[in-house]
C-alpha positions as CSV (number, residue, x, y, z in Angstrom):
1,M,86.4,64.8,77.9
2,K,88.4,68.0,77.3
3,K,90.5,68.5,80.4
4,I,90.5,71.6,82.6
5,T,93.1,73.7,84.4
6,V,91.9,74.8,87.8
7,I,93.4,77.9,89.4
8,I,93.1,78.5,93.2
9,L,94.4,81.5,95.0
10,T,95.5,80.7,98.6
11,F,96.9,81.9,101.8
12,N,96.7,79.7,104.9
13,E,94.0,77.4,103.6
14,E,95.1,74.1,105.3
15,R,91.5,73.5,106.5
16,H,90.1,73.6,103.1
17,I,92.5,72.8,100.3
18,A,92.4,69.0,100.5
19,R,88.6,69.0,100.4
20,C,88.6,71.5,97.5
21,I,91.0,69.6,95.3
22,T,89.4,66.2,96.1
23,S,86.0,67.6,95.0
24,L,87.3,68.1,91.5
25,G,87.2,64.4,90.8
26,D,88.9,63.7,87.5
27,I,88.0,66.8,85.5
28,A,91.2,68.7,86.2
29,E,94.3,68.0,84.2
30,T,96.3,70.4,86.2
31,V,95.6,72.3,89.5
32,F,97.6,75.4,90.1
33,L,97.8,77.1,93.5
34,I,98.9,80.7,93.5
35,D,100.0,80.9,97.1
36,C,100.9,84.1,99.0
37,F,103.6,82.4,101.1
38,S,101.3,80.5,103.5
39,N,102.8,79.8,106.9
40,D,100.6,76.8,107.6
41,R,100.4,73.4,105.8
42,T,98.6,74.7,102.7
43,V,101.4,74.1,100.3
44,E,102.4,70.7,101.7
45,I,98.8,69.4,101.6
46,A,98.2,70.8,98.1
47,K,101.4,69.1,96.7
48,E,100.3,65.8,98.4
49,K,97.0,66.2,96.4
50,G,99.0,66.7,93.1
51,A,98.7,70.4,92.8
52,I,101.4,72.6,91.4
53,V,102.2,75.5,93.7
54,V,103.5,78.9,92.6
55,Q,104.4,81.4,95.2
56,R,103.7,85.1,94.6
57,E,103.2,88.0,96.9
58,W,99.7,89.4,97.3
59,P,99.3,92.3,94.8
60,G,96.4,93.9,96.6
61,N,93.4,92.3,95.0
62,Q,92.2,89.0,93.6
63,A,91.8,90.3,90.0
64,N,95.4,91.2,89.7
65,Q,96.5,87.9,91.1
66,F,94.2,85.8,89.0
67,N,95.0,87.7,85.8
68,W,98.7,87.3,86.5
69,A,98.1,83.5,86.7
70,L,96.3,83.5,83.4
71,Q,99.2,85.4,81.7
72,N,102.1,83.5,83.3
73,L,101.1,79.9,84.1
74,P,102.0,77.2,81.5
75,I,98.3,76.4,80.8
76,Q,97.9,73.7,78.2
77,T,94.2,73.0,78.4
78,E,91.3,74.5,76.5
79,W,89.3,75.3,79.6
80,V,90.1,77.1,82.9
81,F,88.2,76.9,86.1
82,R,88.5,79.6,88.8
83,L,87.8,78.1,92.3
84,D,88.3,79.4,95.9
85,A,89.9,77.2,98.5
86,D,86.8,77.1,100.6
87,E,84.6,76.0,97.7
88,I,83.8,72.5,96.6
89,L,82.1,71.0,93.5
90,L,79.2,68.7,94.1
91,P,79.4,65.3,92.4
92,E,76.4,66.2,90.3
93,L,78.3,69.2,88.9
94,V,81.4,67.2,88.2
95,D,79.3,64.8,86.2
96,E,77.6,67.6,84.4
97,I,80.9,69.2,83.4
98,K,82.3,65.9,82.2
99,N,79.2,65.2,80.1
100,K,78.4,68.7,78.7
101,V,81.7,70.5,78.2
102,P,83.0,68.3,75.3
103,L,79.7,69.0,73.5
104,L,79.8,72.8,73.7
105,D,79.9,74.7,70.4
106,N,82.9,76.9,69.8
107,D,81.0,80.1,70.3
108,I,80.3,79.1,73.9
109,T,83.3,80.4,75.7
110,G,82.0,80.5,79.3
111,V,79.9,78.5,81.7
112,V,77.8,80.1,84.5
113,L,77.5,78.0,87.7
114,K,75.2,78.2,90.7
115,R,76.8,78.7,94.1
116,R,75.1,77.8,97.3
117,H,76.3,79.1,100.7
118,Y,76.7,77.2,104.0
119,F,76.7,79.2,107.2
120,F,77.2,77.5,110.6
121,N,77.3,74.2,108.5
122,K,73.9,74.7,107.1
123,W,72.8,75.4,103.5
124,V,71.1,78.8,103.5
125,K,68.6,78.2,100.8
126,R,66.8,81.6,100.8
127,G,67.7,85.2,100.7
128,V,70.3,85.2,97.9
129,Y,70.5,81.6,96.5
130,P,71.3,80.8,93.8
131,V,74.3,83.1,93.2
132,K,75.2,82.6,89.6
133,L,78.9,83.1,88.6
134,L,80.9,82.7,85.5
135,R,83.7,80.4,86.7
136,L,84.5,78.1,83.8
137,F,85.8,79.5,80.5
138,R,87.9,78.9,77.5
139,F,91.6,79.9,77.9
140,N,92.4,83.3,76.4
141,K,88.7,84.1,76.1
142,A,88.2,85.7,79.5
143,K,89.9,87.5,82.3
144,C,89.0,88.9,85.7
145,E,87.6,92.4,86.1
146,Q,89.9,94.9,87.8
147,R,87.7,95.9,90.7
148,W,88.2,96.3,94.5
149,M,85.2,94.1,95.3
150,D,82.7,91.9,93.6
151,E,85.0,91.2,90.7
152,H,83.8,88.8,88.1
153,I,85.2,86.8,85.3
154,Q,84.3,88.6,82.1
155,L,84.3,87.1,78.6
156,L,86.4,88.9,76.0
157,E,84.4,87.2,73.2
158,G,81.8,84.5,72.7
159,Q,78.8,83.6,74.8
160,A,78.1,82.0,78.2
161,I,75.8,79.1,79.0
162,E,74.4,78.1,82.4
163,F,74.7,74.6,83.9
164,E,72.1,73.1,86.3
165,N,74.1,71.9,89.3
166,D,75.8,73.6,92.2
167,F,79.1,74.3,93.7
168,V,79.3,75.2,97.4
169,D,80.9,77.9,99.4
170,H,81.4,76.3,102.8
171,N,84.0,77.9,105.0
172,L,85.1,75.9,108.0
173,H,86.4,78.8,110.2
174,D,84.6,80.2,113.2
175,I,82.6,83.4,113.4
176,H,85.5,85.4,114.8
177,W,87.5,84.7,111.7
178,W,84.5,85.5,109.5
179,I,84.0,88.9,111.2
180,Q,87.7,89.8,110.8
181,K,87.6,88.8,107.1
182,H,84.5,90.9,106.4
183,N,86.0,93.9,108.2
184,G,88.7,93.8,105.5
185,Y,86.0,93.3,102.8
186,A,84.1,96.3,104.1
187,T,87.0,98.6,103.5
188,R,87.3,97.4,99.9
189,E,83.5,97.7,99.5
190,A,83.6,101.2,100.8
191,I,86.2,102.2,98.3
192,E,84.1,100.6,95.5
193,L,81.0,102.5,96.5
194,L,82.9,105.8,96.9
195,D,84.3,105.2,93.4
196,V,80.7,104.7,92.1
197,E,79.7,108.0,93.7
198,L,82.8,110.1,93.0
199,N,84.7,108.3,90.3
200,L,87.8,108.0,92.4
201,L,89.6,105.6,90.2
202,S,90.3,105.6,86.5
203,S,91.5,102.0,86.4
204,I,88.1,100.3,86.6
205,E,87.4,98.6,83.2
206,E,84.2,98.7,81.4
207,T,82.2,95.5,81.9
208,K,82.1,93.3,78.8
209,V,80.4,89.9,78.9
210,L,79.2,88.7,82.3
211,G,76.6,86.3,83.4
212,D,73.0,87.7,83.5
213,Q,72.9,87.6,87.3
214,A,76.3,89.4,87.6
215,V,75.1,92.2,85.3
216,A,71.8,92.5,87.3
217,K,73.8,92.5,90.5
218,R,76.1,95.3,89.2
219,E,73.1,97.4,88.2
220,K,71.5,96.9,91.6
221,K,74.8,98.0,93.2
222,L,74.7,101.2,91.2
223,K,71.2,101.9,92.5
224,Y,72.2,100.9,96.0
225,A,75.1,103.4,96.0
226,K,72.6,106.2,95.5
227,Q,70.5,105.4,98.5
228,P,70.9,107.0,102.0
229,L,73.7,105.6,104.2
230,F,72.5,103.1,106.9
231,L,68.9,103.1,105.7
232,R,70.0,101.1,102.7
233,S,71.6,98.4,104.7
234,F,68.5,98.0,106.9
235,A,66.2,97.9,103.8
236,Y,68.4,95.3,102.2
237,F,68.2,93.1,105.3
238,L,64.4,93.4,105.3
239,Y,64.3,92.5,101.6
240,R,66.4,89.3,102.1
241,Y,65.0,88.2,105.5
242,I,61.3,89.0,105.0
243,F,60.5,89.3,101.3
244,K,63.0,86.7,100.1
245,L,61.9,84.4,103.0
246,G,65.2,84.2,104.8
247,F,63.4,83.7,108.1
248,L,62.4,80.2,106.9
249,D,66.1,79.0,107.3
250,G,65.9,79.2,111.1
251,K,68.7,80.5,113.3
252,E,71.3,80.0,110.6
253,G,69.2,82.0,108.2
254,F,68.8,84.9,110.6
255,L,72.6,85.0,111.4
256,W,73.5,84.8,107.7
257,N,71.1,87.6,106.6
258,F,71.9,89.7,109.7
259,F,75.7,89.5,109.5
260,Q,76.1,89.3,105.7
261,G,73.1,91.4,104.7
262,W,72.9,94.1,107.5
263,W,75.9,94.1,109.8
264,Y,78.4,93.9,107.0
265,R,76.7,96.6,104.9
266,T,76.3,98.9,107.9
267,L,80.0,98.5,108.5
268,V,80.6,99.6,104.9
269,D,78.4,102.6,105.4
270,A,80.2,103.5,108.7
271,K,83.5,103.5,106.9
272,I,82.1,105.7,104.1
273,Y,80.6,108.0,106.7
274,E,84.0,108.3,108.5
275,I,85.7,109.1,105.2
276,R,83.2,111.6,104.2
277,K,83.3,113.3,107.6
278,S,87.0,113.7,107.4
279,C,87.4,114.5,103.7
280,G,84.1,115.6,102.3
281,K,84.1,114.9,98.6
282,D,87.7,115.9,98.0
283,K,89.1,113.0,96.0
284,E,92.7,113.6,96.8
285,K,91.9,113.9,100.6
286,I,89.9,110.6,100.4
287,K,92.8,108.8,98.7
288,K,95.3,110.1,101.3
289,F,92.9,109.1,104.1
290,I,92.5,105.6,102.8
291,K,96.3,105.2,102.3
292,I,97.0,106.4,105.9
293,T,94.1,104.7,107.7
294,Y,93.8,101.4,105.8
295,K,97.3,101.2,104.2
296,I,95.7,100.9,100.7
297,D,97.2,103.0,97.9
298,I,94.5,103.7,95.3
């Protein structure tokens, strides 16, 4: 088959990186790690698994880091796969990639894949599954959107096709780590929603070609941003947990939909509320507040 270059962005991923690389089977000609100077065994383990490690300071967001990789790595393959360290490919997806990619027409420049989430070591089958993401694409035919949150791979030309089998987001850290991580995500999401409301930033690029679900998700986010603070996060939880049958996934389903669907989005709204209360709708005051409070220069 036509071999693939896999790009993984890492920082302190010693729990996940061996599992991630192993799951690729034999589809990857080269695995590149763009590592932000991890202080655990991430780099050592990755090299043992045959990956090439490139060290680069964190530039502030994933889009910048990934696009730098596309522009600067010595990529020799026709296809590129973006993968996170805590994600794995199921064997069925590996086989599907091996069997189908060599047969794709030249006008197919991207492949949309289905991602399933594990929470407390259980597959949460309802609420948001399947999340469909464009992760596999022809080199020089796509790049990552410049966004603070919810950035997607966008095709610069051609069309995308969807494959049948899944890859998996299964983070092995505990809930304390998850909460801390999502506190950081909430800050970036707050900036993103404030930008939707007030047009804070001029650097967000116009969306080009995304997967159908990514486009639909973006449209829903625009509608969500116009709804009242706090009420919208509660309504979203009810939608996922009741109407999308999240309650059928037991305790893990409740915890996933509560924390990721309600708690996280309420935290985002709390940060927006705090910023609005301090700055009103004054864009320059908001930017200054974010820089002082969160050490983020927008």
